[in-house]
Backbone as ProteinMPNN parsed JSONL, in Angstrom:
{"seq_chain_A": "MDLHNEFENSKFFHNARIDRRAADALVGLAAGITADGVVNVNEAVFLKQWLENNLAHLNDPVINLLYSRLASMLQDDALDPDEALELLNILRSFSGVGIEKSQVGGAMAVAPTDLPFNSPAPGLMWDGRLFVFTGVMAFGPRKDCQALVEERGGLIGGGVSKKVHYLVVGSVGNEQWRHSTYGTKIMKAVELREAGASIAIVGEDHWQKMLFG", "coords_chain_A": {"N_chain_A": [[204.965, 123.004, -37.46], [203.756, 120.539, -35.252], [205.303, 119.803, -32.523], [204.743, 118.331, -30.265], [202.75, 116.486, -31.049], [204.221, 115.157, -33.001], [206.163, 113.977, -31.423], [204.554, 112.299, -29.84], [203.539, 110.58, -31.797], [205.897, 109.348, -32.735], [206.658, 108.08, -30.389], [204.585, 106.291, -30.123], [204.975, 104.557, -32.343], [207.485, 103.6, -31.686], [206.95, 102.244, -29.281], [205.217, 100.357, -30.328], [206.953, 98.826, -31.875], [208.532, 97.759, -29.853], [206.592, 96.262, -28.48], [205.97, 94.413, -30.48], [208.361, 93.022, -30.739], [208.475, 91.91, -28.193], [206.202, 90.288, -28.219], [206.942, 88.503, -30.248], [209.097, 87.38, -28.948], [207.758, 86.024, -26.942], [206.478, 84.008, -28.392], [208.72, 82.514, -29.091], [209.59, 81.763, -26.512], [207.412, 80.193, -25.716], [207.598, 78.09, -27.554], [210.07, 77.029, -26.814], [209.631, 76.223, -24.133], [207.773, 74.2, -24.46], [209.098, 72.295, -25.895], [210.053, 69.856, -24.9], [207.755, 68.533, -24.393], [206.588, 68.768, -21.919], [205.414, 70.788, -19.233], [206.633, 72.342, -16.434], [206.277, 73.452, -12.974], [208.162, 75.414, -12.353], [208.799, 76.49, -14.846], [206.315, 77.538, -15.493], [205.984, 79.517, -13.519], [208.139, 81.191, -14.152], [207.322, 82.052, -16.719], [204.943, 83.42, -16.132], [205.964, 85.569, -14.608], [207.564, 86.739, -16.554], [205.643, 87.599, -18.403], [204.324, 89.502, -16.835], [206.346, 91.397, -16.608], [206.846, 92.17, -19.239], [204.593, 92.115, -21.068], [202.215, 92.687, -19.809], [200.862, 95.063, -20.053], [199.607, 95.097, -22.482], [196.638, 95.122, -24.431], [195.609, 92.531, -25.341], [193.641, 89.885, -26.283], [194.376, 87.151, -26.377], [196.885, 86.999, -25.1], [196.096, 88.036, -22.651], [194.345, 86.023, -21.828], [196.108, 83.864, -21.586], [197.74, 84.826, -19.52], [195.868, 85.163, -17.398], [194.993, 82.534, -17.068], [197.364, 81.306, -16.298], [197.823, 82.666, -13.857], [195.649, 81.761, -12.382], [196.156, 78.993, -12.289], [198.481, 78.946, -10.759], [197.841, 79.75, -8.232], [198.042, 78.126, -5.997], [200.697, 77.694, -6.022], [201.529, 75.5, -7.474], [201.324, 72.947, -10.036], [198.854, 70.837, -11.111], [198.461, 67.605, -12.756], [196.432, 67.892, -14.794], [196.325, 70.676, -15.127], [198.938, 71.173, -15.976], [198.949, 69.845, -18.445], [196.969, 71.286, -19.82], [198.154, 73.832, -19.9], [200.387, 73.229, -21.436], [199.124, 72.685, -23.896], [197.978, 75.2, -24.462], [200.294, 76.789, -24.786], [201.543, 75.478, -26.898], [199.694, 75.976, -28.903], [199.911, 78.764, -29.022], [202.535, 79.086, -29.903], [202.336, 78.101, -32.403], [202.589, 75.439, -32.771], [201.047, 72.339, -33.313], [198.289, 71.404, -31.248], [197.573, 68.747, -30.858], [199.251, 66.416, -32.662], [198.946, 64.901, -35.822], [199.877, 62.133, -37.681], [200.029, 61.396, -41.063], [200.614, 59.052, -43.327], [203.279, 59.339, -42.684], [203.753, 62.011, -42.922], [203.125, 65.364, -41.722], [199.825, 66.274, -40.959], [198.184, 68.965, -42.259], [196.051, 71.553, -41.211], [193.134, 72.574, -42.965], [191.526, 75.704, -43.918], [189.155, 75.975, -42.353], [187.688, 74.524, -39.452], [186.277, 71.219, -39.14], [183.419, 71.449, -38.343], [180.084, 70.305, -37.6], [177.572, 71.187, -39.886], [174.39, 72.285, -40.539], [174.953, 73.402, -37.144], [174.215, 71.099, -34.592], [171.421, 70.806, -32.289], [172.116, 70.393, -28.839], [171.84, 67.588, -26.79], [171.71, 66.453, -23.429], [171.319, 64.58, -21.247], [172.571, 61.487, -20.484], [174.163, 61.541, -22.748], [177.315, 61.239, -24.398], [180.199, 63.115, -24.054], [183.193, 64.49, -25.421], [186.085, 66.435, -24.998], [188.373, 68.584, -26.723], [191.429, 70.357, -27.427], [191.944, 73.791, -26.331], [189.931, 75.373, -24.013], [188.301, 78.452, -24.043], [186.448, 79.167, -22.171], [187.237, 78.18, -19.713], [189.179, 76.061, -17.431], [189.448, 72.665, -18.563], [188.351, 70.686, -16.893], [186.412, 72.085, -15.504], [184.611, 72.677, -17.529], [183.807, 70.104, -18.216], [182.518, 69.415, -15.848], [180.223, 71.013, -15.966], [178.807, 69.786, -18.008], [178.328, 67.295, -16.834], [176.717, 68.062, -14.707], [174.355, 68.443, -16.01], [173.531, 65.978, -16.637], [175.044, 64.731, -18.556], [177.704, 62.643, -19.902], [181.234, 62.034, -19.648], [183.778, 61.309, -21.912], [186.982, 59.776, -22.45], [188.272, 59.479, -24.846], [187.867, 59.492, -28.454], [185.294, 57.652, -29.939], [182.958, 55.288, -31.431], [180.902, 55.418, -29.646], [180.714, 57.979, -28.712], [178.874, 60.995, -28.571], [179.214, 63.777, -28.921], [181.89, 65.82, -29.933], [183.626, 68.375, -28.568], [185.243, 71.254, -29.531], [187.755, 73.266, -28.348], [187.964, 76.856, -28.355], [190.24, 78.456, -28.292], [192.84, 79.502, -30.226], [191.728, 78.664, -32.627], [191.136, 80.74, -34.423], [193.411, 82.335, -34.296], [195.618, 80.771, -34.99], [195.809, 79.486, -37.758], [197.348, 77.687, -39.126], [198.035, 75.51, -37.651], [198.044, 71.971, -36.806], [195.376, 69.603, -37.284], [193.933, 68.13, -34.408], [194.379, 64.786, -33.096], [192.033, 63.743, -32.078], [190.054, 65.178, -33.436], [190.556, 64.394, -36.075], [189.991, 61.644, -35.883], [187.274, 61.769, -35.191], [186.182, 62.908, -37.495], [186.656, 60.863, -39.334], [185.016, 58.83, -38.248], [182.514, 60.063, -38.422], [182.226, 60.363, -41.192], [182.039, 57.732, -41.804], [179.536, 57.129, -41.022], [178.88, 57.222, -38.323], [177.228, 58.556, -35.395], [178.438, 60.738, -34.246], [178.937, 64.174, -33.494], [180.693, 67.112, -34.389], [181.455, 69.955, -32.723], [181.932, 73.471, -32.145], [183.378, 75.388, -29.432], [181.957, 77.787, -29.024], [179.342, 77.22, -29.893], [178.723, 75.179, -28.118], [178.742, 76.606, -25.689], [176.585, 78.321, -26.209], [174.433, 76.513, -26.356], [174.569, 75.589, -23.806], [174.0, 77.721, -22.08], [172.01, 79.107, -23.324]], "CA_chain_A": [[204.987, 121.588, -37.077], [203.359, 120.306, -33.867], [206.337, 118.923, -32.0], [204.144, 117.414, -29.287], [202.129, 115.4, -31.803], [205.271, 114.376, -33.645], [206.775, 113.16, -30.379], [203.61, 111.254, -29.459], [203.49, 109.6, -32.883], [207.134, 108.574, -32.746], [206.631, 107.226, -29.201], [203.64, 105.204, -30.405], [205.598, 103.569, -33.225], [208.577, 102.986, -30.934], [206.338, 101.276, -28.38], [204.669, 99.27, -31.139], [208.063, 97.941, -32.231], [208.903, 97.036, -28.632], [205.553, 95.267, -28.244], [206.08, 93.369, -31.48], [209.517, 92.195, -30.376], [208.12, 91.153, -26.995], [205.262, 89.24, -28.631], [207.736, 87.502, -30.955], [209.884, 86.67, -27.938], [206.841, 85.118, -26.254], [206.322, 82.84, -29.254], [209.932, 81.722, -28.924], [209.554, 81.174, -25.178], [206.399, 79.13, -25.705], [208.149, 76.956, -28.295], [211.139, 76.441, -26.021], [209.08, 75.57, -22.945], [207.013, 73.001, -24.834], [209.906, 71.437, -26.768], [210.204, 68.518, -24.33], [206.439, 67.943, -24.203], [206.179, 68.874, -20.516], [205.559, 72.1, -18.607], [206.697, 72.183, -14.981], [205.849, 74.631, -12.223], [209.196, 76.453, -12.449], [208.627, 77.135, -16.149], [205.082, 78.315, -15.433], [206.258, 80.703, -12.699], [208.995, 82.067, -14.964], [206.531, 82.643, -17.796], [204.033, 84.399, -15.526], [206.744, 86.754, -14.268], [207.99, 87.369, -17.805], [204.473, 88.303, -18.933], [204.104, 90.682, -15.999], [207.407, 92.376, -16.864], [206.976, 92.552, -20.64], [203.393, 92.218, -21.899], [201.0, 92.844, -19.01], [200.185, 96.299, -20.43], [198.946, 94.97, -23.779], [195.218, 94.728, -24.424], [195.522, 91.458, -26.321], [192.81, 88.862, -25.632], [195.067, 85.867, -26.247], [197.884, 87.149, -24.042], [195.362, 88.188, -21.397], [193.84, 84.711, -21.438], [197.26, 83.086, -21.146], [198.169, 85.31, -18.206], [194.848, 84.886, -16.377], [194.994, 81.097, -16.814], [198.569, 81.053, -15.515], [197.614, 83.166, -12.501], [194.705, 80.865, -11.722], [196.819, 77.714, -12.033], [199.577, 79.08, -9.805], [197.369, 80.265, -6.947], [198.555, 77.25, -4.943], [202.13, 77.52, -6.285], [201.747, 74.155, -7.995], [200.587, 72.564, -11.244], [198.451, 69.438, -11.11], [198.654, 67.058, -14.114], [195.494, 68.478, -15.747], [196.752, 72.053, -15.393], [200.174, 71.12, -16.766], [198.596, 69.469, -19.816], [196.253, 72.403, -20.426], [199.132, 74.882, -20.185], [201.167, 72.75, -22.582], [198.316, 72.876, -25.1], [197.868, 76.641, -24.726], [201.578, 77.294, -25.282], [201.758, 74.909, -28.235], [198.854, 76.745, -29.82], [200.454, 80.11, -29.182], [203.784, 79.054, -30.663], [202.072, 77.597, -33.742], [202.752, 73.99, -32.783], [199.744, 71.714, -33.17], [197.939, 70.922, -29.919], [197.733, 67.302, -30.964], [199.723, 66.248, -34.026], [198.501, 63.669, -36.467], [200.741, 61.703, -38.769], [199.329, 60.747, -42.159], [201.607, 58.575, -44.281], [204.591, 59.8, -42.286], [203.84, 63.47, -43.047], [202.237, 66.076, -40.829], [198.555, 66.675, -41.566], [197.987, 70.4, -42.06], [194.639, 71.889, -41.17], [192.634, 73.546, -43.923], [191.158, 76.977, -43.315], [188.078, 75.885, -41.387], [187.547, 73.268, -38.734], [185.168, 70.446, -39.711], [182.244, 71.417, -37.49], [178.826, 69.945, -38.241], [176.814, 72.327, -40.402], [174.225, 73.218, -39.433], [175.307, 72.878, -35.824], [173.046, 70.427, -34.023], [171.047, 71.075, -30.912], [172.788, 69.454, -27.955], [171.11, 66.926, -25.728], [172.655, 66.263, -22.341], [171.112, 63.418, -20.398], [173.067, 60.217, -21.01], [174.996, 61.718, -23.937], [178.749, 61.164, -24.109], [180.942, 64.266, -24.569], [184.651, 64.51, -25.35], [186.624, 67.768, -25.262], [189.729, 68.648, -27.247], [191.897, 71.725, -27.56], [191.938, 74.656, -25.154], [188.646, 76.05, -23.875], [188.354, 79.832, -23.56], [185.542, 79.271, -21.027], [187.949, 77.886, -18.477], [189.827, 74.75, -17.405], [188.615, 71.608, -19.145], [187.609, 69.972, -15.853], [185.225, 72.89, -15.188], [183.68, 72.47, -18.646], [183.263, 68.763, -18.062], [181.6, 69.42, -14.71], [178.961, 71.609, -16.413], [178.105, 68.74, -18.758], [177.891, 66.28, -15.887], [175.604, 68.627, -13.941], [173.152, 68.353, -16.834], [173.259, 64.571, -16.91], [175.906, 64.203, -19.594], [178.827, 61.798, -19.53], [182.504, 62.483, -20.219], [184.638, 60.255, -22.438], [188.391, 60.133, -22.518], [188.741, 59.425, -26.222], [186.825, 59.476, -29.486], [184.889, 56.32, -30.388], [181.604, 55.262, -31.974], [179.95, 55.659, -28.564], [180.694, 59.412, -28.39], [177.846, 61.768, -29.28], [179.679, 65.127, -29.261], [183.262, 66.263, -29.715], [183.618, 69.832, -28.414], [186.573, 71.772, -29.854], [188.042, 74.544, -27.69], [188.064, 77.955, -29.326], [191.518, 79.163, -28.242], [193.734, 79.11, -31.302], [191.043, 78.372, -33.886], [191.236, 81.888, -35.324], [194.742, 82.941, -34.292], [196.661, 79.909, -35.531], [195.151, 78.716, -38.801], [198.24, 76.719, -39.765], [198.341, 74.381, -36.775], [197.499, 70.717, -37.305], [194.203, 69.043, -36.622], [194.222, 67.186, -33.347], [194.044, 63.401, -33.407], [190.628, 63.516, -31.753], [189.243, 65.721, -34.526], [190.738, 63.526, -37.232], [189.258, 60.41, -35.632], [185.849, 62.073, -35.233], [185.824, 63.097, -38.904], [186.624, 59.53, -39.944], [183.823, 58.135, -37.765], [181.338, 60.741, -38.965], [182.125, 60.027, -42.608], [181.685, 56.315, -41.888], [178.143, 56.985, -40.64], [178.657, 57.297, -36.884], [176.365, 59.686, -35.017], [179.213, 61.765, -33.558], [178.885, 65.539, -34.032], [181.836, 67.953, -34.023], [180.934, 71.307, -32.502], [182.86, 74.413, -31.552], [183.079, 75.843, -28.07], [180.937, 78.845, -29.04], [178.033, 76.573, -29.978], [178.553, 74.474, -26.852], [178.335, 77.591, -24.689], [175.244, 78.79, -26.557], [173.49, 75.486, -25.948], [174.694, 75.426, -22.358], [173.423, 78.85, -21.347], [170.984, 79.775, -24.104]], "C_chain_A": [[204.626, 121.465, -35.598], [204.329, 119.288, -33.278], [205.774, 117.912, -31.007], [203.522, 116.206, -30.0], [203.174, 114.51, -32.463], [205.93, 113.446, -32.635], [205.859, 112.001, -29.995], [203.537, 110.164, -30.524], [204.739, 108.723, -32.9], [207.182, 107.63, -31.553], [205.708, 106.034, -29.426], [204.297, 104.128, -31.258], [206.766, 102.874, -32.546], [208.021, 101.917, -30.008], [205.774, 100.084, -29.139], [205.761, 98.29, -31.537], [208.497, 97.116, -31.032], [207.892, 95.925, -28.359], [205.67, 94.107, -29.216], [207.244, 92.438, -31.156], [209.194, 91.331, -29.164], [207.165, 90.014, -27.333], [205.996, 88.132, -29.376], [208.57, 86.685, -29.969], [209.015, 85.674, -27.18], [206.603, 83.86, -27.078], [207.534, 81.922, -29.114], [209.991, 81.042, -27.566], [208.59, 79.996, -25.126], [206.921, 77.889, -26.413], [209.231, 76.252, -27.492], [210.628, 75.663, -24.824], [208.414, 74.252, -23.3], [207.832, 71.988, -25.627], [210.025, 70.012, -26.23], [208.872, 67.854, -24.028], [205.919, 67.999, -22.789], [206.346, 70.318, -20.07], [205.565, 71.889, -17.1], [206.399, 73.506, -14.289], [206.879, 75.754, -12.302], [209.083, 77.217, -13.766], [207.382, 78.014, -16.145], [205.285, 79.605, -14.642], [207.117, 81.698, -13.478], [208.186, 82.782, -16.03], [205.574, 83.69, -17.258], [204.771, 85.691, -15.194], [207.198, 87.496, -15.513], [206.848, 88.163, -18.426], [204.216, 89.581, -18.151], [205.11, 91.781, -16.328], [207.383, 92.932, -18.281], [205.676, 92.839, -21.38], [202.109, 92.466, -21.114], [200.193, 94.074, -19.426], [199.394, 96.177, -21.73], [197.491, 94.549, -23.616], [194.998, 93.699, -25.527], [194.761, 90.298, -25.7], [193.51, 87.529, -25.439], [196.102, 85.923, -25.131], [197.2, 87.293, -22.687], [194.837, 86.847, -20.907], [194.977, 83.841, -20.907], [197.673, 83.513, -19.746], [197.157, 84.962, -17.113], [194.802, 83.404, -16.042], [196.22, 80.704, -15.99], [198.378, 81.466, -14.056], [196.686, 82.246, -11.717], [195.373, 79.542, -11.355], [197.816, 77.807, -10.889], [199.141, 79.663, -8.463], [197.889, 79.436, -5.785], [200.032, 76.933, -5.128], [202.467, 76.105, -6.762], [200.972, 73.981, -9.284], [200.174, 71.107, -11.095], [198.549, 68.915, -12.549], [197.706, 67.653, -15.154], [195.896, 69.896, -16.119], [198.005, 72.075, -16.262], [199.878, 70.782, -18.226], [197.872, 70.613, -20.518], [197.214, 73.527, -20.799], [200.009, 74.493, -21.359], [200.409, 72.991, -23.88], [198.183, 74.351, -25.47], [199.154, 77.155, -25.361], [201.906, 76.728, -26.654], [200.922, 75.649, -29.266], [199.462, 78.109, -30.089], [201.696, 80.107, -30.052], [203.592, 78.523, -32.081], [202.301, 76.115, -33.88], [201.408, 73.36, -32.529], [199.501, 71.22, -31.767], [198.093, 69.42, -29.859], [198.096, 67.017, -32.411], [199.314, 64.895, -34.578], [199.423, 63.348, -37.63], [199.917, 60.99, -39.835], [200.376, 60.356, -43.192], [202.987, 59.101, -43.991], [204.754, 61.303, -42.388], [202.844, 64.124, -42.111], [200.978, 66.514, -41.574], [198.289, 68.135, -41.243], [196.505, 70.743, -42.164], [194.274, 72.813, -42.324], [192.115, 74.767, -43.177], [190.129, 76.832, -42.208], [188.055, 74.523, -40.711], [186.28, 72.554, -39.2], [183.961, 70.32, -38.784], [181.022, 70.95, -38.285], [178.086, 71.201, -38.683], [175.533, 71.824, -41.056], [174.589, 72.572, -38.098], [174.067, 72.271, -35.176], [172.672, 70.983, -32.656], [171.679, 70.02, -30.024], [171.822, 68.897, -26.925], [172.132, 66.521, -24.667], [172.521, 64.909, -21.65], [171.573, 62.117, -21.068], [173.939, 60.328, -22.238], [176.471, 61.795, -23.544], [179.489, 62.289, -24.826], [182.447, 64.024, -24.423], [185.103, 65.925, -25.708], [188.032, 67.649, -25.841], [190.127, 70.104, -27.43], [191.77, 72.489, -26.251], [190.644, 75.461, -25.125], [188.84, 77.467, -23.342], [187.5, 79.997, -22.311], [186.274, 79.075, -19.713], [188.606, 76.523, -18.547], [188.889, 73.65, -17.884], [187.786, 70.893, -18.086], [186.361, 70.742, -15.427], [184.169, 72.728, -16.276], [183.027, 71.099, -18.553], [182.248, 68.7, -16.934], [180.242, 69.996, -15.104], [178.135, 70.597, -17.201], [177.531, 67.702, -17.807], [176.722, 66.766, -15.031], [174.284, 68.504, -14.689], [172.84, 66.904, -17.245], [174.103, 63.956, -17.989], [177.041, 63.369, -19.025], [180.087, 62.287, -20.241], [183.326, 61.284, -20.651], [186.073, 60.716, -22.507], [188.943, 60.159, -23.932], [187.576, 59.318, -27.178], [186.566, 58.028, -29.918], [183.478, 56.403, -30.949], [180.55, 55.577, -30.91], [179.78, 57.148, -28.249], [179.633, 60.117, -29.222], [178.366, 63.129, -29.747], [181.173, 65.276, -28.966], [183.243, 67.787, -29.703], [185.049, 70.343, -28.585], [186.761, 73.138, -29.216], [188.355, 75.633, -28.69], [189.417, 78.649, -29.323], [192.436, 78.623, -29.33], [193.049, 78.867, -32.626], [191.184, 79.506, -34.889], [192.668, 82.398, -35.424], [195.787, 82.097, -35.022], [196.063, 78.97, -36.571], [196.041, 77.611, -39.367], [198.638, 75.579, -38.848], [197.648, 73.134, -37.3], [196.209, 70.361, -36.588], [194.663, 68.114, -35.507], [193.804, 65.78, -33.751], [192.587, 63.103, -33.097], [189.72, 64.015, -32.886], [189.344, 64.819, -35.757], [189.942, 62.229, -37.078], [187.757, 60.64, -35.73], [185.371, 62.26, -36.671], [185.707, 61.742, -39.601], [185.36, 58.776, -39.539], [182.555, 58.739, -38.357], [181.137, 60.375, -40.43], [181.75, 58.558, -42.816], [180.257, 56.055, -41.412], [177.852, 57.012, -39.157], [177.884, 58.568, -36.548], [177.121, 60.815, -34.32], [179.093, 63.111, -34.274], [180.087, 66.318, -33.514], [181.341, 69.393, -33.912], [182.012, 72.173, -31.868], [182.424, 74.836, -30.165], [181.981, 76.895, -28.032], [179.541, 78.241, -29.066], [177.727, 75.827, -28.684], [178.088, 75.43, -25.751], [176.916, 78.103, -24.946], [174.186, 77.798, -26.115], [173.441, 75.329, -24.428], [173.91, 76.502, -21.608], [172.27, 79.532, -22.079], [169.57, 79.446, -23.668]], "O_chain_A": [[205.147, 122.218, -34.775], [204.202, 118.083, -33.498], [206.257, 116.784, -30.912], [203.738, 115.06, -29.608], [203.045, 113.286, -32.488], [206.219, 112.287, -32.934], [206.311, 110.867, -29.841], [203.479, 108.977, -30.206], [204.65, 107.505, -33.06], [207.68, 106.511, -31.668], [205.992, 104.919, -28.989], [204.201, 102.94, -30.953], [207.018, 101.695, -32.794], [208.551, 100.807, -29.949], [205.838, 98.949, -28.669], [205.545, 97.078, -31.542], [208.795, 95.928, -31.159], [208.267, 94.795, -28.047], [205.493, 92.95, -28.833], [207.129, 91.219, -31.283], [209.585, 90.165, -29.103], [207.294, 88.91, -26.804], [205.712, 86.952, -29.168], [208.732, 85.475, -30.121], [209.484, 84.595, -26.815], [206.534, 82.763, -26.525], [207.392, 80.702, -29.03], [210.391, 79.882, -27.467], [208.902, 78.943, -24.569], [206.718, 76.769, -25.944], [209.305, 75.023, -27.485], [211.122, 74.576, -24.525], [208.479, 73.293, -22.53], [207.318, 70.931, -25.993], [210.089, 69.061, -27.009], [208.835, 66.753, -23.478], [204.919, 67.355, -22.472], [207.293, 70.995, -20.469], [204.622, 71.325, -16.544], [206.283, 74.548, -14.935], [206.508, 76.927, -12.316], [209.249, 78.436, -13.803], [207.383, 79.103, -16.719], [204.81, 80.665, -15.048], [206.853, 82.901, -13.463], [208.344, 83.987, -16.227], [205.41, 84.746, -17.869], [204.27, 86.783, -15.464], [207.22, 88.726, -15.537], [207.055, 89.272, -18.918], [203.924, 90.624, -18.736], [204.764, 92.962, -16.327], [207.849, 94.048, -18.511], [205.647, 93.72, -22.24], [201.023, 92.457, -21.693], [198.987, 94.134, -19.187], [198.595, 97.057, -22.05], [197.162, 93.722, -22.765], [194.302, 93.953, -26.509], [195.195, 89.769, -24.677], [193.268, 86.842, -24.447], [196.189, 85.008, -24.312], [197.665, 86.739, -21.691], [194.877, 86.562, -19.71], [194.821, 83.16, -19.893], [197.926, 82.671, -18.884], [197.538, 84.519, -16.03], [194.599, 83.034, -14.885], [196.126, 79.869, -15.091], [198.723, 80.722, -13.138], [196.909, 81.984, -10.535], [195.186, 79.029, -10.251], [197.98, 76.851, -10.13], [199.985, 80.03, -7.645], [198.151, 79.971, -4.707], [200.566, 76.027, -4.487], [203.548, 75.585, -6.489], [200.074, 74.765, -9.593], [201.028, 70.23, -10.967], [198.707, 69.712, -13.474], [198.122, 67.898, -16.287], [195.822, 70.281, -17.286], [198.123, 72.895, -17.173], [200.476, 71.357, -19.135], [198.135, 70.881, -21.69], [197.108, 74.108, -21.879], [200.34, 75.337, -22.192], [200.992, 73.452, -24.861], [198.264, 74.713, -26.644], [199.112, 77.875, -26.359], [202.487, 77.423, -27.487], [201.387, 75.918, -30.373], [199.525, 78.559, -31.233], [201.896, 81.02, -30.853], [204.535, 78.487, -32.872], [202.219, 75.575, -34.983], [200.687, 73.789, -31.628], [200.408, 70.668, -31.143], [198.677, 68.883, -28.918], [197.322, 67.347, -33.31], [199.34, 63.882, -33.879], [199.71, 64.208, -38.462], [199.176, 60.06, -39.516], [200.958, 61.216, -43.853], [203.79, 59.295, -44.904], [205.789, 61.833, -41.984], [201.836, 63.519, -41.744], [201.053, 67.056, -42.677], [198.18, 68.502, -40.073], [195.804, 70.293, -43.07], [195.023, 73.74, -42.633], [192.245, 74.86, -41.956], [190.234, 77.524, -41.195], [188.365, 73.502, -41.327], [185.318, 73.203, -39.611], [183.529, 69.21, -38.475], [180.937, 71.173, -39.493], [177.99, 72.167, -37.927], [175.574, 71.038, -42.003], [174.538, 71.351, -37.949], [172.991, 72.867, -35.21], [173.506, 71.558, -31.957], [171.768, 68.858, -30.422], [171.084, 69.637, -26.274], [173.295, 66.274, -24.987], [173.504, 64.184, -21.492], [171.026, 61.707, -22.091], [174.419, 59.31, -22.737], [176.825, 62.342, -22.5], [179.42, 62.408, -26.049], [182.909, 63.438, -23.444], [184.557, 66.539, -26.625], [188.785, 66.738, -25.498], [189.272, 70.978, -27.57], [191.519, 71.905, -25.197], [190.305, 76.146, -26.09], [189.473, 77.659, -22.305], [187.779, 80.86, -21.478], [185.965, 79.729, -18.717], [188.6, 75.887, -19.601], [187.683, 73.698, -17.64], [186.638, 70.53, -18.344], [185.364, 70.137, -15.033], [182.976, 72.65, -15.985], [181.826, 70.959, -18.787], [181.233, 68.013, -17.045], [179.212, 69.52, -14.626], [176.911, 70.554, -17.077], [176.385, 67.278, -17.957], [175.842, 65.984, -14.672], [173.218, 68.465, -14.075], [171.986, 66.658, -18.097], [173.921, 62.785, -18.323], [177.304, 63.389, -17.823], [180.007, 62.886, -21.313], [183.55, 60.357, -19.873], [186.347, 61.911, -22.612], [189.968, 60.791, -24.19], [186.439, 59.083, -26.769], [187.496, 57.281, -30.22], [182.868, 57.472, -30.944], [179.429, 55.96, -31.243], [178.813, 57.537, -27.593], [179.505, 59.874, -30.422], [178.013, 63.591, -30.832], [181.651, 64.905, -27.894], [182.89, 68.418, -30.699], [185.956, 69.916, -27.87], [186.01, 74.069, -29.509], [188.939, 75.377, -29.743], [189.725, 79.373, -30.27], [192.766, 77.437, -29.35], [193.712, 78.861, -33.664], [191.337, 79.256, -36.085], [193.103, 82.841, -36.488], [196.729, 82.636, -35.603], [195.837, 77.793, -36.292], [195.543, 76.694, -40.02], [199.484, 74.761, -39.21], [196.76, 73.228, -38.148], [195.978, 70.759, -35.446], [195.657, 67.402, -35.647], [192.973, 65.604, -34.642], [191.966, 62.291, -33.783], [188.744, 63.357, -33.246], [188.337, 64.518, -36.399], [189.299, 61.772, -38.023], [187.038, 59.809, -36.286], [184.277, 61.82, -37.025], [184.77, 61.508, -40.365], [184.706, 58.157, -40.378], [181.636, 58.018, -38.745], [180.015, 60.109, -40.862], [181.215, 58.184, -43.86], [179.806, 54.91, -41.393], [176.701, 56.844, -38.753], [177.884, 59.531, -37.315], [176.495, 61.763, -33.846], [179.141, 63.178, -35.502], [180.457, 66.2, -32.346], [180.866, 69.974, -34.889], [182.886, 71.683, -31.153], [181.269, 74.669, -29.774], [181.161, 76.902, -27.113], [178.653, 78.696, -28.345], [176.591, 75.845, -28.211], [177.175, 75.122, -24.985], [176.142, 78.296, -24.009], [173.158, 78.187, -25.561], [172.409, 74.983, -23.852], [173.237, 76.214, -20.618], [171.625, 80.426, -21.531], [168.611, 79.951, -24.252]]}, "name": "protein", "num_of_chains": 1, "seq": "MDLHNEFENSKFFHNARIDRRAADALVGLAAGITADGVVNVNEAVFLKQWLENNLAHLNDPVINLLYSRLASMLQDDALDPDEALELLNILRSFSGVGIEKSQVGGAMAVAPTDLPFNSPAPGLMWDGRLFVFTGVMAFGPRKDCQALVEERGGLIGGGVSKKVHYLVVGSVGNEQWRHSTYGTKIMKAVELREAGASIAIVGEDHWQKMLFG"}
C-alpha cells in the first residue's frame, strides 16, 4: 500500500468536504445579507473578508467573480447606490433568490430551463437604438456596459417599453441558477415581443460578440 498516496487522497476528500461546507455557508450568508433587500458597506466588507479567509483558494469562476467585483467596489471603502444594487443582485443570484421577482396570479413565476432569447440572435445596431440591461453582467459593472453602448451612439433606457430595441440579459447566474425567477424586465419584454413589438431579448455573450466582433 502506498501510504503517501493514501494520505494525499484522504486529504483531497477532506479538503473537498471543507470546501463544500464553506460554499454552502456562502449561500447562507448571501441569503441572509439580501433578506432585507439592501446591502450596506459593512456587509460588503464583512463578506469580502470572509471570502478571503474561507474561499479565496478555490478556482471557482463564480466565487472569483464575486470576490473581484467586491474588491473593485470597495477600493474607495464605500458603496454607491449602483454598486449596492449590483451587489444585491449578484448575491441574490448566488443564493438562488430571483434577481427580480415577478408575481403571476399571486404565485411566483418560475423560469423554465432556457431564457427567452431571440433565435436566431439578431445583429445589433447602435446609433439611436435604445438599450436596457437586466441581471448581472460578467463583463463588469452595468454603468461600464452602458457607457460602451453610448460610445457607439446607442441610448440607455431605465425600463422596458415599446420604445426599447434591445434588452440585454447579464450572463451571471444564467447557467448556475436555473431555478431562479425571470426578472420583471424579461417578462415585460416577452409580453411586448409576443404582442408584435420590435424589442429583441439577447444574452450578454451575444452583446459582447456584437460589441467587439
